[in-house]
Backbone as JSON Lines, residues from 0, in Angstrom:
{"i":0,"aa":"M","n":[0.85,-1.17,0.0],"ca":[0.0,0.0,0.0],"c":[0.9,1.24,0.0]}
{"i":1,"aa":"F","n":[0.83,2.04,-1.04],"ca":[1.58,3.29,-1.15],"c":[3.06,3.11,-0.85]}
{"i":2,"aa":"G","n":[3.65,2.0,-1.24],"ca":[5.07,1.77,-1.01],"c":[5.41,1.15,0.33]}
{"i":3,"aa":"F","n":[4.41,0.8,1.1],"ca":[4.64,0.14,2.39],"c":[4.4,-1.36,2.18]}
{"i":4,"aa":"E","n":[5.43,-2.15,2.41],"ca":[5.33,-3.59,2.16],"c":[4.52,-4.32,3.23]}
{"i":5,"aa":"R","n":[4.54,-3.84,4.45],"ca":[3.91,-4.56,5.55],"c":[2.57,-3.96,5.97]}
{"i":6,"aa":"I","n":[2.19,-2.84,5.4],"ca":[0.91,-2.2,5.72],"c":[-0.09,-2.6,4.65]}
{"i":7,"aa":"T","n":[-1.2,-3.16,5.1],"ca":[-2.26,-3.57,4.17],"c":[-3.58,-2.96,4.61]}
{"i":8,"aa":"A","n":[-4.49,-2.87,3.67],"ca":[-5.84,-2.39,3.98],"c":[-6.82,-3.24,3.2]}
{"i":9,"aa":"D","n":[-7.73,-3.86,3.9],"ca":[-8.73,-4.74,3.31],"c":[-10.07,-4.41,3.98]}
{"i":10,"aa":"P","n":[-11.09,-4.08,3.2],"ca":[-12.38,-3.74,3.81],"c":[-12.94,-4.84,4.72]}
{"i":11,"aa":"K","n":[-12.47,-6.07,4.55],"ca":[-12.96,-7.19,5.35],"c":[-12.19,-7.35,6.67]}
{"i":12,"aa":"I","n":[-11.11,-6.6,6.82],"ca":[-10.29,-6.71,8.03],"c":[-10.29,-5.35,8.73]}
{"i":13,"aa":"L","n":[-10.81,-5.3,9.93],"ca":[-10.89,-4.08,10.73],"c":[-11.49,-2.91,9.96]}
{"i":14,"aa":"G","n":[-12.47,-3.2,9.11],"ca":[-13.16,-2.15,8.38],"c":[-12.29,-1.38,7.41]}
{"i":15,"aa":"G","n":[-11.2,-1.98,6.95],"ca":[-10.33,-1.34,5.99],"c":[-9.23,-0.49,6.59]}
{"i":16,"aa":"K","n":[-9.09,-0.52,7.92],"ca":[-8.0,0.24,8.55],"c":[-6.65,-0.32,8.11]}
{"i":17,"aa":"A","n":[-5.64,0.51,8.19],"ca":[-4.28,0.08,7.87],"c":[-3.84,-0.94,8.91]}
{"i":18,"aa":"C","n":[-3.5,-2.14,8.43],"ca":[-3.12,-3.25,9.31],"c":[-1.73,-3.75,8.95]}
{"i":19,"aa":"I","n":[-1.21,-4.56,9.82],"ca":[0.1,-5.17,9.61],"c":[-0.07,-6.52,8.92]}
{"i":20,"aa":"R","n":[0.46,-6.62,7.7],"ca":[0.49,-7.86,6.92],"c":[-0.82,-8.63,6.92]}
{"i":21,"aa":"G","n":[-1.95,-7.93,6.83],"ca":[-3.25,-8.59,6.75],"c":[-3.76,-9.15,8.06]}
{"i":22,"aa":"M","n":[-3.01,-8.93,9.13],"ca":[-3.46,-9.4,10.44],"c":[-4.45,-8.4,11.02]}
{"i":23,"aa":"R","n":[-5.12,-8.79,12.06],"ca":[-6.06,-7.9,12.72],"c":[-5.34,-7.04,13.78]}
{"i":24,"aa":"I","n":[-4.19,-6.55,13.41],"ca":[-3.4,-5.66,14.26],"c":[-3.2,-4.38,13.46]}
{"i":25,"aa":"S","n":[-3.79,-3.29,13.92],"ca":[-3.72,-2.05,13.15],"c":[-2.39,-1.33,13.38]}
{"i":26,"aa":"A","n":[-2.0,-0.58,12.37],"ca":[-0.83,0.27,12.49],"c":[-1.04,1.28,13.62]}
{"i":27,"aa":"A","n":[-2.25,1.79,13.74],"ca":[-2.57,2.76,14.79],"c":[-2.35,2.17,16.18]}
{"i":28,"aa":"L","n":[-2.69,0.91,16.36],"ca":[-2.48,0.27,17.66],"c":[-1.0,0.27,18.02]}
{"i":29,"aa":"L","n":[-0.16,-0.11,17.07],"ca":[1.27,-0.17,17.34],"c":[1.83,1.22,17.65]}
{"i":30,"aa":"V","n":[1.41,2.22,16.9],"ca":[1.88,3.58,17.16],"c":[1.42,4.02,18.55]}
{"i":31,"aa":"N","n":[0.19,3.72,18.9],"ca":[-0.35,4.07,20.22],"c":[0.45,3.39,21.33]}
{"i":32,"aa":"L","n":[0.77,2.12,21.16],"ca":[1.53,1.41,22.18],"c":[2.92,2.02,22.37]}
{"i":33,"aa":"I","n":[3.59,2.34,21.27],"ca":[4.91,2.99,21.35],"c":[4.78,4.35,22.01]}
{"i":34,"aa":"A","n":[3.76,5.12,21.6],"ca":[3.56,6.47,22.16],"c":[3.29,6.43,23.66]}
{"i":35,"aa":"N","n":[2.74,5.33,24.13],"ca":[2.43,5.21,25.55],"c":[3.48,4.44,26.33]}
{"i":36,"aa":"G","n":[4.66,4.3,25.75],"ca":[5.8,3.8,26.51],"c":[6.19,2.34,26.35]}
{"i":37,"aa":"M","n":[5.47,1.57,25.57],"ca":[5.89,0.17,25.39],"c":[7.08,0.11,24.45]}
{"i":38,"aa":"S","n":[7.98,-0.79,24.73],"ca":[9.12,-1.0,23.85],"c":[8.72,-1.99,22.75]}
{"i":39,"aa":"A","n":[9.51,-2.04,21.7],"ca":[9.25,-2.99,20.63],"c":[9.26,-4.42,21.18]}
{"i":40,"aa":"A","n":[10.18,-4.72,22.07],"ca":[10.27,-6.06,22.66],"c":[9.01,-6.4,23.44]}
{"i":41,"aa":"E","n":[8.48,-5.43,24.2],"ca":[7.25,-5.67,24.96],"c":[6.06,-5.91,24.03]}
{"i":42,"aa":"I","n":[6.0,-5.15,22.94],"ca":[4.9,-5.32,21.98],"c":[4.98,-6.7,21.34]}
{"i":43,"aa":"I","n":[6.17,-7.1,20.93],"ca":[6.34,-8.42,20.31],"c":[6.03,-9.52,21.31]}
{"i":44,"aa":"N","n":[6.33,-9.31,22.57],"ca":[5.98,-10.29,23.6],"c":[4.46,-10.45,23.69]}
{"i":45,"aa":"E","n":[3.73,-9.33,23.58],"ca":[2.26,-9.37,23.64],"c":[1.64,-9.87,22.34]}
{"i":46,"aa":"Y","n":[2.28,-9.59,21.23],"ca":[1.79,-9.97,19.9],"c":[2.9,-10.73,19.18]}
{"i":47,"aa":"P","n":[3.1,-12.02,19.51],"ca":[4.25,-12.77,18.99],"c":[4.29,-12.96,17.48]}
{"i":48,"aa":"D","n":[3.19,-12.71,16.77],"ca":[3.21,-12.81,15.31],"c":[3.88,-11.61,14.66]}
{"i":49,"aa":"L","n":[4.13,-10.56,15.44],"ca":[4.77,-9.36,14.91],"c":[6.28,-9.51,14.86]}
{"i":50,"aa":"E","n":[6.88,-8.71,13.98],"ca":[8.33,-8.61,13.88],"c":[8.72,-7.15,14.1]}
{"i":51,"aa":"E","n":[9.95,-6.91,14.47],"ca":[10.4,-5.53,14.71],"c":[10.17,-4.65,13.5]}
{"i":52,"aa":"E","n":[10.37,-5.18,12.32],"ca":[10.17,-4.39,11.1],"c":[8.71,-3.96,10.95]}
{"i":53,"aa":"D","n":[7.77,-4.76,11.46],"ca":[6.35,-4.36,11.44],"c":[6.15,-3.07,12.23]}
{"i":54,"aa":"I","n":[6.8,-2.99,13.37],"ca":[6.66,-1.82,14.24],"c":[7.32,-0.61,13.58]}
{"i":55,"aa":"R","n":[8.51,-0.79,13.01],"ca":[9.18,0.31,12.33],"c":[8.34,0.82,11.16]}
{"i":56,"aa":"E","n":[7.75,-0.1,10.41],"ca":[6.94,0.33,9.27],"c":[5.66,1.02,9.72]}
{"i":57,"aa":"A","n":[5.07,0.59,10.83],"ca":[3.89,1.28,11.36],"c":[4.24,2.71,11.73]}
{"i":58,"aa":"L","n":[5.42,2.92,12.29],"ca":[5.86,4.27,12.64],"c":[6.14,5.1,11.38]}
{"i":59,"aa":"R","n":[6.75,4.49,10.37],"ca":[6.97,5.2,9.11],"c":[5.64,5.57,8.46]}
{"i":60,"aa":"Y","n":[4.68,4.66,8.53],"ca":[3.34,4.91,7.97],"c":[2.68,6.08,8.7]}
{"i":61,"aa":"A","n":[2.79,6.1,10.02],"ca":[2.2,7.2,10.8],"c":[2.85,8.53,10.43]}
{"i":62,"aa":"A","n":[4.16,8.53,10.25],"ca":[4.85,9.76,9.86],"c":[4.38,10.21,8.48]}
{"i":63,"aa":"W","n":[4.21,9.27,7.57],"ca":[3.73,9.57,6.22],"c":[2.32,10.15,6.28]}
{"i":64,"aa":"M","n":[1.47,9.57,7.11],"ca":[0.09,10.06,7.24],"c":[0.04,11.44,7.88]}
{"i":65,"aa":"A","n":[1.01,11.75,8.71],"ca":[1.02,13.04,9.41],"c":[1.73,14.14,8.62]}
{"i":66,"aa":"E","n":[2.15,13.84,7.43],"ca":[2.85,14.82,6.6],"c":[2.08,16.14,6.63]}
{"i":67,"aa":"D","n":[2.77,17.21,6.88],"ca":[2.08,18.49,7.03],"c":[2.31,19.44,5.86]}
{"i":68,"aa":"T","n":[2.26,18.88,4.66],"ca":[2.38,19.7,3.47],"c":[1.16,20.6,3.36]}
{"i":69,"aa":"I","n":[1.39,21.86,3.09],"ca":[0.3,22.81,2.94],"c":[0.17,23.18,1.47]}
{"i":70,"aa":"Y","n":[-1.01,23.07,0.93],"ca":[-1.27,23.43,-0.45],"c":[-2.03,24.75,-0.47]}
{"i":71,"aa":"I","n":[-1.42,25.77,-1.08],"ca":[-2.06,27.08,-1.17],"c":[-2.6,27.24,-2.59]}
{"i":72,"aa":"P","n":[-3.89,27.5,-2.71],"ca":[-4.45,27.7,-4.06],"c":[-3.73,28.85,-4.78]}
{"i":73,"aa":"R","n":[-3.52,28.71,-6.07],"ca":[-2.79,29.72,-6.84],"c":[-3.48,31.08,-6.78]}
{"i":74,"aa":"Q","n":[-4.8,31.1,-6.72],"ca":[-5.53,32.36,-6.68],"c":[-5.15,33.14,-5.42]}
{"i":75,"aa":"A","n":[-5.02,32.48,-4.31],"ca":[-4.71,33.15,-3.05],"c":[-3.32,33.77,-3.09]}
{"i":76,"aa":"V","n":[-2.39,33.15,-3.77],"ca":[-1.03,33.67,-3.86],"c":[-1.0,34.95,-4.69]}
{"i":77,"aa":"A","n":[-1.78,35.0,-5.77],"ca":[-1.79,36.16,-6.66],"c":[-2.48,37.36,-6.04]}
{"i":78,"aa":"A","n":[-3.33,37.15,-5.08],"ca":[-4.12,38.26,-4.5],"c":[-3.37,39.14,-3.6]}
């Protein structure tokens, strides 16, 4: 999905949310766990089907989604 090898989206899995390799583990969950202090090792202990690269890619996906590019309409610039 958009150049992410481990991020998938399927309407039949978690309502189409971005998930890790088709599993019912969302990228948002992993980002939330990291943001709230869990280490990658702790997350993998809780979700043994995950790999460290899954967590890194979830973080890269979150950064990509949070891109703060601002688009200014051309008319506004000329005014």
